Biopython code that builds the backbone (N, CA, C, O; Angstrom):
import numpy as np
from Bio.PDB.StructureBuilder import StructureBuilder

atoms = [
    (1, "MET", "N", (6.809, 11.793, -3.480)),
    (1, "MET", "CA", (6.822, 12.734, -1.981)),
    (1, "MET", "C", (7.563, 12.705, -0.926)),
    (1, "MET", "O", (7.081, 12.142, 0.057)),
    (2, "LYS", "N", (8.539, 13.126, -0.849)),
    (2, "LYS", "CA", (9.566, 12.487, 0.487)),
    (2, "LYS", "C", (9.002, 12.569, 1.617)),
    (2, "LYS", "O", (8.402, 13.558, 2.039)),
    (3, "GLY", "N", (9.230, 11.077, 2.426)),
    (3, "GLY", "CA", (8.635, 10.597, 3.571)),
    (3, "GLY", "C", (7.785, 9.423, 3.407)),
    (3, "GLY", "O", (7.483, 8.642, 4.309)),
    (4, "PHE", "N", (7.271, 9.329, 1.681)),
    (4, "PHE", "CA", (6.226, 7.907, 1.702)),
    (4, "PHE", "C", (7.040, 7.376, 0.948)),
    (4, "PHE", "O", (8.177, 7.780, 0.709)),
    (5, "ARG", "N", (6.225, 5.922, 0.293)),
    (5, "ARG", "CA", (6.608, 5.100, -0.465)),
    (5, "ARG", "C", (5.326, 4.655, -0.848)),
    (5, "ARG", "O", (4.248, 5.013, -0.373)),
    (6, "LEU", "N", (5.605, 3.588, -2.031)),
    (6, "LEU", "CA", (4.448, 2.802, -2.228)),
    (6, "LEU", "C", (4.582, 1.886, -1.240)),
    (6, "LEU", "O", (5.567, 1.371, -0.711)),
    (7, "ASN", "N", (3.134, 1.750, -1.051)),
    (7, "ASN", "CA", (2.679, 0.902, -0.063)),
    (7, "ASN", "C", (3.063, -0.487, -0.619)),
    (7, "ASN", "O", (2.678, -0.901, -1.712)),
    (8, "PRO", "N", (4.016, -1.303, 0.401)),
    (8, "PRO", "CA", (4.776, -2.503, 0.379)),
    (8, "PRO", "C", (3.494, -4.412, 0.026)),
    (8, "PRO", "O", (3.692, -5.537, -0.430)),
    (9, "ASP", "N", (2.490, -3.743, 0.527)),
    (9, "ASP", "CA", (1.432, -4.893, 0.243)),
    (9, "ASP", "C", (0.899, -5.093, -1.262)),
    (9, "ASP", "O", (-0.168, -4.774, -1.785)),
    (10, "LYS", "N", (2.035, -5.736, -1.759)),
    (10, "LYS", "CA", (1.497, -5.844, -3.109)),
    (10, "LYS", "C", (0.093, -6.524, -3.915)),
    (10, "LYS", "O", (-0.093, -6.254, -5.102)),
    (11, "LYS", "N", (-0.673, -7.243, -3.311)),
    (11, "LYS", "CA", (-1.932, -7.647, -3.068)),
    (11, "LYS", "C", (-2.464, -6.151, -3.425)),
    (11, "LYS", "O", (-2.533, -5.727, -4.579)),
    (12, "TYR", "N", (-2.839, -5.399, -2.237)),
    (12, "TYR", "CA", (-3.410, -4.353, -1.920)),
    (12, "TYR", "C", (-3.724, -3.094, -3.115)),
    (12, "TYR", "O", (-4.756, -2.536, -3.486)),
    (13, "VAL", "N", (-1.750, -2.931, -3.629)),
    (13, "VAL", "CA", (-1.387, -2.263, -4.254)),
    (13, "VAL", "C", (-2.029, -2.795, -5.818)),
    (13, "VAL", "O", (-2.324, -1.881, -6.588)),
    (14, "ASP", "N", (-2.230, -4.094, -6.258)),
    (14, "ASP", "CA", (-2.397, -4.345, -7.400)),
    (14, "ASP", "C", (-4.170, -3.703, -7.461)),
    (14, "ASP", "O", (-4.570, -2.950, -8.348)),
    (15, "ILE", "N", (-4.964, -4.181, -6.390)),
    (15, "ILE", "CA", (-5.996, -3.875, -6.350)),
    (15, "ILE", "C", (-6.375, -2.155, -6.985)),
    (15, "ILE", "O", (-7.155, -1.821, -7.877)),
    (16, "ILE", "N", (-5.417, -1.266, -6.059)),
    (16, "ILE", "CA", (-5.605, -0.066, -6.253)),
    (16, "ILE", "C", (-5.400, 0.183, -7.892)),
    (16, "ILE", "O", (-6.246, 0.630, -8.667)),
    (17, "MET", "N", (-3.934, -0.264, -8.222)),
    (17, "MET", "CA", (-3.603, -0.003, -9.310)),
    (17, "MET", "C", (-4.987, -0.469, -10.465)),
    (17, "MET", "O", (-5.277, 0.298, -11.383)),
    (18, "ASN", "N", (-5.456, -1.291, -10.338)),
    (18, "ASN", "CA", (-6.718, -1.992, -10.836)),
    (18, "ASN", "C", (-8.054, -0.802, -11.282)),
    (18, "ASN", "O", (-8.838, -0.504, -12.183)),
    (19, "GLY", "N", (-7.733, -0.539, -10.298)),
    (19, "GLY", "CA", (-8.901, 1.286, -9.904)),
    (19, "GLY", "C", (-7.918, 1.968, -10.667)),
    (19, "GLY", "O", (-7.790, 1.397, -11.750)),
    (20, "LEU", "N", (-7.420, 2.622, -10.591)),
    (20, "LEU", "CA", (-6.769, 3.942, -11.288)),
    (20, "LEU", "C", (-7.045, 3.011, -13.060)),
    (20, "LEU", "O", (-7.613, 3.647, -13.948)),
    (21, "GLU", "N", (-6.774, 2.174, -13.215)),
    (21, "GLU", "CA", (-7.165, 2.023, -14.764)),
    (21, "GLU", "C", (-8.345, 2.138, -14.860)),
    (21, "GLU", "O", (-8.810, 2.949, -15.660)),
    (22, "ARG", "N", (-8.949, 1.553, -14.268)),
    (22, "ARG", "CA", (-10.778, 1.522, -14.451)),
    (22, "ARG", "C", (-11.322, 3.141, -14.823)),
    (22, "ARG", "O", (-12.273, 3.485, -15.525)),
    (23, "LYS", "N", (-10.547, 3.791, -14.232)),
    (23, "LYS", "CA", (-11.052, 5.266, -13.606)),
    (23, "LYS", "C", (-10.314, 6.404, -14.473)),
    (23, "LYS", "O", (-10.570, 7.607, -14.425)),
    (24, "ASN", "N", (-9.237, 5.705, -15.366)),
    (24, "ASN", "CA", (-8.480, 6.534, -16.366)),
    (24, "ASN", "C", (-7.339, 6.976, -15.564)),
    (24, "ASN", "O", (-6.801, 7.696, -16.406)),
    (25, "GLY", "N", (-6.409, 7.071, -14.280)),
    (25, "GLY", "CA", (-5.077, 7.473, -13.827)),
    (25, "GLY", "C", (-6.374, 8.219, -12.674)),
    (25, "GLY", "O", (-5.694, 9.006, -12.015)),
    (26, "HIS", "N", (-7.436, 8.300, -12.299)),
    (26, "HIS", "CA", (-7.870, 9.362, -11.656)),
    (26, "HIS", "C", (-7.950, 7.817, -9.859)),
    (26, "HIS", "O", (-8.183, 6.610, -9.806)),
    (27, "CYS", "N", (-7.669, 8.688, -9.011)),
    (27, "CYS", "CA", (-7.919, 7.980, -7.704)),
    (27, "CYS", "C", (-9.332, 7.260, -7.266)),
    (27, "CYS", "O", (-10.469, 7.728, -7.205)),
    (28, "PRO", "N", (-8.937, 6.226, -7.045)),
    (28, "PRO", "CA", (-10.481, 5.094, -7.170)),
    (28, "PRO", "C", (-11.028, 5.259, -5.989)),
    (28, "PRO", "O", (-11.859, 4.382, -5.752)),
    (29, "CYS", "N", (-10.829, 6.398, -4.761)),
    (29, "CYS", "CA", (-11.326, 6.315, -3.720)),
    (29, "CYS", "C", (-12.313, 7.413, -3.541)),
    (29, "CYS", "O", (-13.220, 7.603, -2.731)),
    (30, "ARG", "N", (-11.637, 8.374, -5.012)),
    (30, "ARG", "CA", (-12.878, 9.234, -5.002)),
    (30, "ARG", "C", (-14.385, 9.409, -5.843)),
    (30, "ARG", "O", (-14.520, 8.685, -6.829)),
    (31, "LEU", "N", (-15.219, 10.097, -5.581)),
    (31, "LEU", "CA", (-16.675, 9.685, -6.541)),
    (31, "LEU", "C", (-16.371, 10.166, -7.796)),
    (31, "LEU", "O", (-16.513, 9.619, -8.890)),
    (32, "GLU", "N", (-15.824, 11.528, -7.440)),
    (32, "GLU", "CA", (-16.086, 12.957, -9.057)),
    (32, "GLU", "C", (-14.490, 12.129, -9.217)),
    (32, "GLU", "O", (-13.774, 11.501, -8.436)),
    (33, "ASP", "N", (-14.392, 12.578, -10.883)),
    (33, "ASP", "CA", (-12.832, 12.780, -11.768)),
    (33, "ASP", "C", (-12.956, 13.629, -12.388)),
    (33, "ASP", "O", (-13.729, 13.787, -13.333)),
    (34, "ASN", "N", (-11.863, 14.631, -11.748)),
    (34, "ASN", "CA", (-11.454, 15.670, -12.547)),
    (34, "ASN", "C", (-9.478, 15.957, -12.033)),
    (34, "ASN", "O", (-8.600, 15.137, -11.764)),
    (35, "GLU", "N", (-9.465, 17.395, -12.092)),
    (35, "GLU", "CA", (-8.092, 17.559, -12.342)),
    (35, "GLU", "C", (-7.353, 17.139, -11.333)),
    (35, "GLU", "O", (-6.194, 16.761, -11.507)),
    (36, "THR", "N", (-7.974, 17.159, -10.089)),
    (36, "THR", "CA", (-7.572, 17.450, -8.478)),
    (36, "THR", "C", (-7.160, 15.879, -8.321)),
    (36, "THR", "O", (-6.119, 15.568, -7.742)),
    (37, "THR", "N", (-8.078, 14.879, -8.893)),
    (37, "THR", "CA", (-8.447, 13.958, -8.607)),
    (37, "THR", "C", (-7.443, 12.130, -9.234)),
    (37, "THR", "O", (-7.528, 10.918, -9.032)),
    (38, "LEU", "N", (-6.416, 13.335, -10.207)),
    (38, "LEU", "CA", (-5.286, 12.387, -10.989)),
    (38, "LEU", "C", (-4.392, 11.668, -9.790)),
    (38, "LEU", "O", (-4.227, 12.219, -8.701)),
    (39, "CYS", "N", (-4.038, 10.841, -10.002)),
    (39, "CYS", "CA", (-2.959, 9.979, -9.157)),
    (39, "CYS", "C", (-1.764, 10.240, -9.647)),
    (39, "CYS", "O", (-1.390, 10.152, -10.817)),
    (40, "PRO", "N", (-0.693, 10.832, -7.930)),
    (40, "PRO", "CA", (-1.378, 11.220, -6.898)),
    (40, "PRO", "C", (-2.357, 12.508, -7.320)),
    (40, "PRO", "O", (-2.304, 13.274, -8.283)),
    (41, "CYS", "N", (-3.218, 12.422, -6.253)),
    (41, "CYS", "CA", (-4.083, 13.773, -5.823)),
    (41, "CYS", "C", (-3.469, 14.913, -5.729)),
    (41, "CYS", "O", (-2.276, 14.916, -5.425)),
    (42, "ASP", "N", (-4.138, 16.078, -5.963)),
    (42, "ASP", "CA", (-3.683, 17.479, -5.287)),
    (42, "ASP", "C", (-3.549, 17.245, -3.575)),
    (42, "ASP", "O", (-2.539, 17.621, -2.980)),
    (43, "GLU", "N", (-4.802, 16.515, -2.804)),
    (43, "GLU", "CA", (-4.721, 16.227, -1.639)),
    (43, "GLU", "C", (-3.461, 15.711, -0.891)),
    (43, "GLU", "O", (-2.909, 16.002, 0.170)),
    (44, "PHE", "N", (-3.160, 14.497, -2.259)),
    (44, "PHE", "CA", (-1.719, 13.658, -1.477)),
    (44, "PHE", "C", (-0.597, 15.084, -1.660)),
    (44, "PHE", "O", (0.070, 15.124, -0.625)),
    (45, "VAL", "N", (-0.228, 16.111, -2.510)),
    (45, "VAL", "CA", (0.993, 16.413, -3.155)),
    (45, "VAL", "C", (0.595, 17.704, -2.201)),
    (45, "VAL", "O", (1.594, 18.393, -1.993)),
    (46, "SER", "N", (-0.673, 18.246, -1.526)),
    (46, "SER", "CA", (-0.361, 19.671, -0.739)),
    (46, "SER", "C", (-0.649, 18.936, 0.612)),
    (46, "SER", "O", (0.210, 19.532, 1.262)),
    (47, "GLU", "N", (-1.103, 18.256, 1.334)),
    (47, "GLU", "CA", (-1.200, 17.830, 2.183)),
    (47, "GLU", "C", (-0.639, 16.409, 3.167)),
    (47, "GLU", "O", (-0.458, 16.187, 4.365)),
    (48, "GLY", "N", (-0.515, 15.718, 1.996)),
    (48, "GLY", "CA", (0.275, 14.305, 2.232)),
    (48, "GLY", "C", (-0.515, 12.923, 2.649)),
    (48, "GLY", "O", (-0.132, 11.944, 3.288)),
    (49, "ILE", "N", (-1.568, 13.189, 2.129)),
    (49, "ILE", "CA", (-3.314, 12.424, 2.550)),
    (49, "ILE", "C", (-3.262, 11.425, 0.988)),
    (49, "ILE", "O", (-3.526, 11.779, -0.161)),
    (50, "CYS", "N", (-3.027, 10.723, 1.268)),
    (50, "CYS", "CA", (-3.470, 9.200, 0.559)),
    (50, "CYS", "C", (-4.637, 8.275, 0.881)),
    (50, "CYS", "O", (-4.452, 7.136, 1.309)),
    (51, "LYS", "N", (-6.086, 8.901, 0.620)),
    (51, "LYS", "CA", (-6.680, 8.232, 1.023)),
    (51, "LYS", "C", (-7.075, 7.087, 0.756)),
    (51, "LYS", "O", (-8.089, 6.659, 1.308)),
    (52, "CYS", "N", (-6.559, 6.527, 0.090)),
    (52, "CYS", "CA", (-6.502, 4.665, -1.117)),
    (52, "CYS", "C", (-5.451, 4.113, -0.058)),
    (52, "CYS", "O", (-5.779, 3.010, 0.380)),
    (53, "LYS", "N", (-4.378, 4.575, 0.405)),
    (53, "LYS", "CA", (-2.816, 4.172, 1.092)),
    (53, "LYS", "C", (-2.189, 3.691, -0.077)),
    (53, "LYS", "O", (-1.447, 2.709, -0.058)),
    (54, "LEU", "N", (-2.461, 4.361, -1.127)),
    (54, "LEU", "CA", (-1.117, 3.525, -2.285)),
    (54, "LEU", "C", (-0.032, 4.398, -1.974)),
    (54, "LEU", "O", (0.951, 4.148, -2.671)),
    (55, "TYR", "N", (0.151, 5.473, -1.051)),
    (55, "TYR", "CA", (1.417, 5.830, -0.644)),
    (55, "TYR", "C", (1.252, 5.947, 0.839)),
    (55, "TYR", "O", (0.506, 6.736, 1.419)),
    (56, "ILE", "N", (1.996, 5.116, 1.340)),
    (56, "ILE", "CA", (2.395, 5.559, 2.869)),
    (56, "ILE", "C", (3.735, 5.725, 3.235)),
    (56, "ILE", "O", (4.728, 5.139, 2.804)),
    (57, "PRO", "N", (3.590, 7.020, 4.496)),
    (57, "PRO", "CA", (4.596, 7.028, 5.309)),
    (57, "PRO", "C", (5.879, 6.047, 5.407)),
    (57, "PRO", "O", (5.502, 4.921, 5.082)),
    (58, "PHE", "N", (7.128, 6.056, 5.705)),
    (58, "PHE", "CA", (8.001, 5.207, 5.289)),
    (58, "PHE", "C", (7.788, 4.621, 6.716)),
    (58, "PHE", "O", (7.468, 3.441, 6.568)),
    (59, "GLU", "N", (7.833, 4.960, 8.074)),
    (59, "GLU", "CA", (7.130, 4.539, 9.138)),
    (59, "GLU", "C", (6.523, 3.258, 8.686)),
    (59, "GLU", "O", (7.047, 2.160, 8.497)),
    (60, "GLU", "N", (5.048, 3.738, 8.534)),
    (60, "GLU", "CA", (3.924, 2.539, 8.406)),
    (60, "GLU", "C", (4.404, 1.701, 7.657)),
    (60, "GLU", "O", (4.227, 0.517, 7.944)),
    (61, "ALA", "N", (5.344, 2.144, 6.176)),
    (61, "ALA", "CA", (5.566, 0.692, 5.305)),
    (61, "ALA", "C", (6.562, 0.172, 6.039)),
    (61, "ALA", "O", (6.767, -0.979, 5.653)),
    (62, "GLU", "N", (7.426, 0.544, 7.101)),
    (62, "GLU", "CA", (8.056, -0.476, 7.415)),
    (62, "GLU", "C", (7.639, -1.619, 8.344)),
    (62, "GLU", "O", (7.918, -2.814, 8.443)),
    (63, "GLU", "N", (6.624, -0.491, 9.166)),
    (63, "GLU", "CA", (5.708, -1.688, 9.789)),
    (63, "GLU", "C", (5.511, -2.968, 9.066)),
    (63, "GLU", "O", (6.229, -3.942, 9.297)),
    (64, "ILE", "N", (4.536, -2.985, 8.179)),
    (64, "ILE", "CA", (4.417, -3.642, 7.466)),
    (64, "ILE", "C", (5.364, -4.686, 6.870)),
    (64, "ILE", "O", (5.033, -5.870, 6.806)),
    (65, "ILE", "N", (6.445, -4.274, 6.473)),
    (65, "ILE", "CA", (7.602, -5.044, 6.380)),
    (65, "ILE", "C", (8.500, -5.703, 7.080)),
    (65, "ILE", "O", (9.337, -6.488, 6.633)),
    (66, "ARG", "N", (8.288, -5.308, 8.468)),
    (66, "ARG", "CA", (8.160, -5.818, 9.694)),
    (66, "ARG", "C", (7.724, -7.099, 10.111)),
    (66, "ARG", "O", (8.316, -8.163, 10.295)),
    (67, "LYS", "N", (6.287, -6.660, 10.236)),
    (67, "LYS", "CA", (5.493, -7.559, 10.410)),
    (67, "LYS", "C", (4.885, -8.954, 8.924)),
    (67, "LYS", "O", (4.036, -9.841, 9.011)),
    (68, "LYS", "N", (5.536, -8.663, 8.068)),
    (68, "LYS", "CA", (5.661, -9.546, 7.300)),
    (68, "LYS", "C", (6.781, -10.714, 7.125)),
    (68, "LYS", "O", (6.770, -11.763, 6.480)),
    (69, "VAL", "N", (7.755, -10.100, 7.968)),
    (69, "VAL", "CA", (8.638, -10.812, 7.779)),
    (69, "VAL", "C", (9.223, -11.580, 9.246)),
    (69, "VAL", "O", (10.158, -12.381, 9.251)),
    (70, "LEU", "N", (8.636, -11.247, 10.176)),
    (70, "LEU", "CA", (7.765, -11.729, 11.511)),
    (70, "LEU", "C", (7.091, -12.882, 11.200)),
    (70, "LEU", "O", (7.490, -14.043, 11.293)),
    (71, "ASP", "N", (6.057, -12.470, 10.831)),
    (71, "ASP", "CA", (4.933, -13.830, 10.340)),
    (71, "ASP", "C", (5.775, -15.058, 9.350)),
    (71, "ASP", "O", (5.771, -16.262, 9.605)),
    (72, "LYS", "N", (6.270, -14.594, 8.520)),
    (72, "LYS", "CA", (7.041, -15.620, 7.575)),
    (72, "LYS", "C", (8.491, -16.119, 8.350)),
    (72, "LYS", "O", (9.085, -17.023, 7.763)),
    (73, "GLU", "N", (9.089, -15.624, 9.574)),
    (73, "GLU", "CA", (10.029, -16.282, 10.298)),
    (73, "GLU", "C", (9.210, -17.140, 10.866)),
    (73, "GLU", "O", (9.489, -18.339, 10.842)),
    (74, "SER", "N", (7.750, -16.556, 11.639)),
    (74, "SER", "CA", (7.097, -17.723, 12.140)),
    (74, "SER", "C", (6.879, -19.159, 11.997)),
    (74, "SER", "O", (7.051, -20.181, 12.662)),
    (75, "ASN", "N", (6.248, -18.676, 10.394)),
    (75, "ASN", "CA", (5.404, -20.041, 9.776)),
    (75, "ASN", "C", (6.373, -21.022, 9.691)),
    (75, "ASN", "O", (6.088, -22.206, 9.867)),
    (76, "GLU", "N", (8.201, -20.402, 9.277)),
    (76, "GLU", "CA", (9.160, -21.456, 8.944)),
    (76, "GLU", "C", (8.868, -21.717, 10.129)),
    (76, "GLU", "O", (7.719, -22.147, 10.233)),
    (77, "ASN", "N", (9.603, -21.614, 11.374)),
    (77, "ASN", "CA", (10.079, -22.391, 12.970)),
    (77, "ASN", "C", (8.689, -23.071, 13.168)),
    (77, "ASN", "O", (8.772, -23.984, 13.990)),
    (78, "ILE", "N", (7.388, -22.893, 12.638)),
    (78, "ILE", "CA", (6.609, -23.896, 13.096)),
    (78, "ILE", "C", (6.473, -25.601, 11.846)),
    (78, "ILE", "O", (6.123, -26.767, 12.031)),
    (79, "LYS", "N", (6.984, -24.788, 10.636)),
    (79, "LYS", "CA", (7.033, -25.865, 9.856)),
    (79, "LYS", "C", (8.052, -26.649, 10.089)),
    (79, "LYS", "O", (8.052, -27.754, 9.546)),
    (80, "MET", "N", (9.178, -26.256, 10.968)),
    (80, "MET", "CA", (10.932, -27.203, 11.636)),
    (80, "MET", "C", (10.462, -27.981, 12.197)),
    (80, "MET", "O", (10.691, -29.170, 11.976)),
    (81, "GLU", "N", (9.494, -27.477, 13.280)),
    (81, "GLU", "CA", (8.842, -27.655, 14.586)),
    (81, "GLU", "C", (7.960, -29.198, 14.239)),
    (81, "GLU", "O", (8.094, -30.270, 14.829)),
    (82, "LYS", "N", (7.033, -28.862, 13.070)),
    (82, "LYS", "CA", (6.260, -30.093, 13.011)),
    (82, "LYS", "C", (6.689, -30.874, 11.884)),
    (82, "LYS", "O", (5.845, -31.617, 11.383)),
    (83, "LYS", "N", (8.185, -30.835, 11.247)),
    (83, "LYS", "CA", (9.276, -31.674, 11.064)),
    (83, "LYS", "C", (9.660, -32.368, 12.085)),
    (83, "LYS", "O", (9.774, -33.579, 11.898)),
    (84, "GLU", "N", (9.868, -31.994, 13.005)),
    (84, "GLU", "CA", (11.083, -32.788, 14.486)),
    (84, "GLU", "C", (9.788, -33.576, 14.624)),
    (84, "GLU", "O", (9.909, -34.745, 14.258)),
    (85, "ASP", "N", (8.613, -33.241, 15.046)),
    (85, "ASP", "CA", (7.925, -34.564, 15.380)),
    (85, "ASP", "C", (7.541, -35.897, 14.804)),
    (85, "ASP", "O", (6.948, -36.722, 15.499)),
]
sb = StructureBuilder()
sb.init_structure("model")
sb.init_model(0)
sb.init_chain("A")
sb.init_seg("    ")
for serial, (resi, resn, name, xyz) in enumerate(atoms, 1):
    if name == "N":
        sb.init_residue(resn, " ", resi, " ")
    sb.init_atom(name, np.array(xyz, "f"), 0.0, 1.0, " ", f" {name:<3s}", serial, name[0])
structure = sb.get_structure()
């Protein structure tokens, strides 16, 4: 769907994908299993709402990626400072 992408959090995606597998392709966030809950569910296709956050807006994904990069850089700086001590 235009404007959305797969959640960049690989651990989270693995959890959701395992849920999809357990429910034979139906959204793991839904109680009922019917034609409207097959992933991608009808609500996502028609309204752009992915309740399980497997698919998220590009802006939200970019923010998650940016935060991961900043966290990684911060951790590397801390390691370098400890080596210098």
